[in-house]
C-alpha positions in Angstrom: -32.3 -62.3 -143.1 -32.2 -64.9 -145.8 -34.6 -67.8 -145.5 -33.8 -70.5 -148.1 -37.0 -72.5 -147.6 -35.7 -75.3 -149.9 -33.0 -76.2 -147.5 -34.6 -78.6 -144.9 -34.4 -82.1 -143.6 -36.7 -84.5 -141.8 -36.6 -84.4 -138.0 -37.9 -87.6 -136.5 -38.8 -87.2 -132.8 -40.7 -89.0 -130.1 -43.5 -86.6 -130.8 -43.6 -87.5 -134.5 -41.9 -86.3 -137.7 -41.1 -82.7 -138.0 -39.0 -80.6 -140.5 -36.0 -78.5 -139.6 -35.3 -75.6 -142.0 -32.3 -73.4 -142.6 -33.4 -70.0 -141.3 -30.4 -68.2 -142.8 -29.1 -67.3 -139.3 -27.3 -69.8 -137.0 -29.0 -68.2 -134.0 -32.5 -69.0 -135.2 -33.9 -72.5 -135.8 -37.1 -73.1 -137.7 -38.9 -76.4 -137.1 -42.3 -77.2 -138.5 -44.8 -80.0 -138.3 -45.7 -80.4 -142.0 -44.4 -78.3 -144.9 -44.2 -74.5 -144.3 -46.6 -73.9 -147.2 -49.3 -76.1 -145.6 -49.5 -74.4 -142.1 -52.9 -73.0 -142.8 -54.3 -69.5 -142.1 -54.0 -69.6 -138.3 -51.2 -72.1 -137.3 -50.0 -73.1 -133.9 -46.8 -71.2 -133.3 -44.2 -71.4 -130.5 -41.6 -68.7 -130.1 -39.1 -70.5 -127.9 -36.1 -69.1 -126.2 -33.2 -71.5 -125.9 -32.4 -73.1 -122.6 -29.3 -75.3 -122.9 -29.6 -76.4 -119.2 -33.0 -78.1 -119.7 -33.1 -78.8 -123.4 -29.6 -80.4 -123.7 -28.6 -81.4 -120.2 -32.0 -82.2 -118.7 -32.1 -79.7 -115.9 -35.4 -79.8 -114.0 -35.4 -76.5 -112.2 -37.3 -74.6 -114.9 -40.1 -75.4 -117.4 -38.4 -74.5 -120.7 -37.9 -78.1 -122.1 -41.4 -79.0 -120.8 -43.0 -76.2 -122.8 -41.1 -77.2 -125.9 -42.1 -80.8 -125.7 -45.7 -79.9 -125.0 -45.8 -77.6 -128.0 -44.5 -80.4 -130.2 -47.2 -82.7 -128.9 -49.9 -80.2 -129.6 -48.5 -79.8 -133.2 -48.2 -83.5 -133.7 -51.8 -84.0 -132.6 -53.1 -81.3 -135.0 -50.7 -82.2 -137.8 -49.3 -78.8 -138.3 -47.4 -76.1 -136.4 -44.3 -73.9 -136.4 -41.5 -73.5 -133.8 -39.2 -70.6 -134.0 -36.3 -71.4 -131.7 -34.3 -68.3 -130.7 -30.9 -68.1 -129.1 -32.0 -66.0 -126.1 -30.5 -67.5 -122.9 -31.4 -65.9 -119.7 -34.4 -63.9 -121.1 -32.0 -62.3 -123.5 -29.2 -61.5 -121.1 -26.9 -64.3 -122.3 -25.6 -67.5 -120.8 -22.8 -66.0 -118.6 -25.3 -63.7 -116.8 -27.8 -66.4 -116.6 -25.3 -68.7 -114.8 -24.6 -65.9 -112.3 -28.3 -65.4 -111.7 -29.0 -69.1 -111.2 -26.0 -69.3 -108.8 -27.4 -66.5 -106.7 -30.8 -68.3 -106.6 -29.1 -71.5 -105.4 -26.7 -69.9 -102.9 -28.8 -67.2 -101.4 -32.3 -68.5 -101.8 -33.4 -65.7 -104.2 -36.1 -66.1 -106.7 -35.5 -65.4 -110.4 -36.6 -61.8 -110.2 -34.6 -61.0 -107.1 -31.5 -62.6 -108.7 -31.7 -60.4 -111.8 -32.3 -57.3 -109.6 -29.2 -58.2 -107.5 -27.1 -58.2 -110.7 -28.7 -55.0 -111.9 -30.2 -56.8 -114.9 -33.4 -55.9 -116.7 -35.9 -58.8 -116.2 -36.6 -59.5 -119.9 -34.8 -57.8 -122.8 -36.0 -60.2 -125.5 -37.3 -59.0 -128.8 -39.0 -61.1 -131.5 -38.2 -59.1 -134.6 -36.7 -62.1 -136.4 -39.7 -64.2 -135.6 -42.1 -61.5 -137.0 -40.0 -61.2 -140.1 -40.2 -65.0 -140.7 -43.9 -65.0 -140.2 -44.3 -62.2 -142.6 -42.2 -63.9 -145.2 -44.5 -67.0 -144.9 -47.5 -64.8 -145.3 -48.9 -65.6 -141.9 -51.1 -62.9 -140.4 -52.8 -64.8 -137.6 -51.3 -67.3 -135.1 -52.3 -69.4 -132.2 -49.4 -68.6 -129.9 -48.4 -71.4 -127.5 -47.2 -69.3 -124.6 -48.1 -68.2 -121.1 -46.0 -65.0 -121.5 -48.1 -61.9 -122.3 -45.1 -60.1 -123.5 -44.8 -62.4 -126.5 -48.4 -61.9 -127.5 -48.1 -58.1 -127.0 -45.0 -58.0 -129.2 -46.7 -59.9 -132.1 -49.8 -57.8 -131.8 -47.8 -54.6 -131.9 -46.3 -55.8 -135.2 -49.7 -56.4 -136.8 -50.4 -60.0 -136.2 -53.7 -61.3 -134.8 -52.9 -63.6 -131.8 -54.9 -66.2 -129.9 -53.1 -67.5 -126.8 -52.8 -71.3 -126.2 -51.6 -72.0 -122.7 -49.2 -74.8 -121.8 -49.6 -76.8 -118.6 -46.3 -76.9 -116.6 -44.9 -79.9 -115.0 -44.6 -78.7 -111.4 -41.7 -80.4 -109.5 -40.0 -79.6 -106.2 -37.1 -78.2 -108.1 -39.1 -75.7 -110.1 -42.3 -74.9 -108.1 -41.0 -71.6 -106.6 -39.6 -70.5 -109.9 -43.0 -71.0 -111.6 -44.8 -69.2 -108.9 -42.4 -66.2 -109.2 -42.9 -66.1 -113.0 -46.7 -65.7 -112.4 -46.4 -63.3 -109.4 -43.6 -61.0 -110.6 -43.3 -61.4 -114.3 -47.0 -61.5 -115.3 -47.0 -65.0 -116.8 -50.2 -66.9 -117.0 -49.1 -70.4 -115.9 -52.1 -72.5 -114.8 -50.7 -73.6 -111.5 -53.9 -74.3 -109.7 -53.8 -77.9 -108.6 -56.7 -80.1 -107.6 -57.4 -79.8 -103.9 -55.7 -82.5 -101.9 -58.9 -83.3 -100.1 -62.6 -82.9 -100.7 -65.1 -84.4 -103.1 -64.6 -82.2 -106.1 -63.8 -83.6 -109.5 -60.3 -84.8 -110.5 -59.2 -83.4 -113.8 -56.3 -85.2 -115.5 -54.7 -85.1 -118.9 -51.0 -84.7 -119.1 -49.1 -87.8 -117.8 -46.6 -85.6 -115.9 -49.2 -83.5 -114.1 -51.0 -84.3 -110.8 -53.1 -87.5 -111.3 -51.1 -88.1 -114.5 -51.0 -91.8 -113.7 -54.6 -91.9 -114.9 -53.5 -91.0 -118.4 -53.1 -93.7 -121.0 -49.8 -92.0 -121.8 -48.3 -92.7 -118.3 -45.2 -94.8 -118.5 -46.7 -98.0 -116.9 -46.2 -101.1 -119.0 -48.8 -103.8 -119.2 -48.5 -107.4 -120.1 -51.4 -108.5 -122.3 -52.0 -111.1 -125.0 -48.5 -112.5 -124.6 -46.7 -109.2 -125.1 -45.4 -106.3 -123.1 -46.9 -102.9 -124.1 -45.0 -99.8 -123.0 -48.3 -97.9 -122.2 -52.0 -98.5 -122.3 -52.0 -96.2 -125.3 -49.7 -98.5 -127.2 -52.0 -101.5 -126.5 -55.2 -99.6 -127.4 -53.9 -98.2 -130.6 -52.6 -101.6 -131.8 -56.0 -103.2 -131.3 -57.3 -101.2 -134.2 -55.6 -103.7 -136.6 -56.2 -107.4 -137.3 -52.8 -107.7 -139.0 -50.2 -108.8 -136.6 -47.4 -106.9 -138.4 -49.3 -103.6 -138.1 -50.1 -104.2 -134.4 -46.5 -104.9 -133.8 -45.4 -101.8 -135.6 -47.5 -99.8 -133.2 -46.3 -101.7 -130.2 -42.7 -100.9 -131.0 -43.2 -97.1 -131.2 -40.9 -95.2 -128.9 -43.6 -93.1 -127.3 -47.4 -93.2 -126.8 -47.7 -90.2 -129.0 -45.9 -92.0 -131.9 -48.1 -95.0 -131.3 -51.2 -92.8 -131.8 -49.7 -91.1 -134.9 -48.7 -94.3 -136.5 -52.2 -95.8 -135.9 -53.8 -92.7 -137.3 -51.7 -93.0 -140.4 -52.5 -96.7 -140.9 -56.2 -96.5 -140.0 -57.7 -95.2 -143.3 -56.6 -98.4 -145.1 -56.1 -101.0 -142.5 -58.4 -100.4 -139.5 -60.4 -103.5 -138.6 -64.1 -103.6 -139.4 -66.4 -102.8 -136.6 -63.8 -101.0 -134.5 -66.2 -98.3 -133.2 -68.1 -101.1 -131.5 -65.0 -102.7 -130.1 -62.9 -99.8 -128.9 -64.4 -99.4 -125.4 -63.8 -103.1 -124.6 -60.2 -102.7 -125.8 -59.7 -99.6 -123.6 -61.2 -101.4 -120.6 -59.0 -104.4 -121.1 -55.9 -102.1 -121.1 -57.1 -100.2 -118.0 -57.9 -103.3 -116.0 -54.4 -104.7 -116.8 -52.7 -101.5 -115.9 -54.3 -101.1 -112.5 -54.2 -104.9 -111.7 -50.5 -105.2 -112.6 -49.4 -102.1 -110.7 -50.6 -102.3 -107.1 -49.4 -98.7 -106.3 -51.6 -97.4 -109.1 -54.5 -99.5 -107.9 -54.1 -97.9 -104.4 -53.9 -94.5 -106.0 -57.1 -95.0 -108.0 -59.0 -96.3 -105.0 -57.7 -93.3 -103.1 -59.5 -91.0 -105.6 -63.0 -92.4 -104.5 -65.6 -91.0 -104.5 -64.5 -88.1 -106.6 -65.5 -87.8 -110.2 -62.7 -88.5 -112.8 -62.6 -86.5 -116.0 -60.0 -86.4 -118.8 -60.0 -82.7 -119.2 -59.3 -81.6 -122.8 -61.0 -79.6 -125.5 -59.4 -81.8 -128.1 -61.5 -84.9 -127.4 -65.3 -85.0 -126.7 -65.5 -88.7 -126.7 -62.8 -90.0 -124.4 -62.5 -86.6 -122.7 -64.8 -84.0 -121.3 -64.5 -81.6 -124.2 -62.8 -79.0 -122.0 -66.1 -77.6 -120.7 -67.9 -80.7 -119.5 -69.9 -81.2 -122.7 -67.9 -84.3 -123.8 -68.8 -87.9 -123.0 -65.7 -88.4 -120.9 -65.7 -92.2 -121.6 -62.1 -92.6 -120.3 -63.1 -91.1 -117.0 -66.2 -93.3 -116.8 -64.2 -96.4 -117.5 -61.6 -95.5 -114.9 -64.4 -95.1 -112.4 -65.7 -98.5 -113.4 -62.3 -100.0 -112.8 -62.1 -98.2 -109.5 -65.4 -99.8 -108.4 -64.1 -103.2 -109.4 -61.0 -102.7 -107.4 -63.1 -101.8 -104.3 -65.3 -104.8 -104.7 -64.7 -108.1 -102.9 -63.3 -109.9 -105.9 -61.5 -107.0 -107.4 -60.4 -107.7 -111.0 -60.5 -111.5 -110.7 -60.6 -113.0 -114.1 -59.8 -109.9 -116.1 -56.8 -108.4 -117.8 -55.1 -111.7 -118.8 
């Protein structure tokens, strides 16, 4: 396969700016965060099989588009990464057979494995030779593979690559819950489907805004009105407070997504961040959180409902606002949320705050 690396264009997305390259094959799409030559010795890599239903038309009965978006968020946060998007509908069986299988699932109540068996189809015939060839041409010998599918890892390892797995966290919905369970139970996937117990006093771990307790995330789509402006999310408000210049704060406020707000603020910070920000950031965060839960009564009720459980932003990517992934972090976001929860439960609530 030819791979003209000089034929590429910018790909602006809600998860940040990426590059789309001509892979020399219309059935393979190569998208990177950052230049291909700057991916580093062990880049984040996603081998992604196409799913027109979810990626183009927004179907919610699978997790394909969710995994792609999460992969892009991970790469945007890290500043590098590679997506090899392969035309492999229906686990390699093609779109026509995939439609037949999905129709059986919908009509007869079969799971994805049973539907393939009813059509006498092999469960997964995908190969990743083209992906291996691309990685070899780029001189990549080690990858952090964003996947819950052990077959992908085994394929790369069988072709000489060193692989570390990076799991995605699926968005579990009524439309895809049984499908995700069957992928784990019958196809050997490693989807982390264990949810927080509905009752009890154990800790509540949150991170992704589309996961259980995702409304605790700064990325949740709950607008706040503060300082005479509407902010799409608390993350927009928090990131904008890093700058004294109104034009820079407004640039952050107008970002289409909380991820973009963070990325734009990170880009501007080295030259323009206000003096003394480290000493101010917790007050800014607290102001945003108080406004969010005061201005959305349903969220306030949900936060109070969590009492007395411990709240922790569960991520290995942040040991200040989060718990560091293993409890070693400061978990300052969780601590502030519990402070707001205590305020909500007090007699005077948030009187005098958030305006």
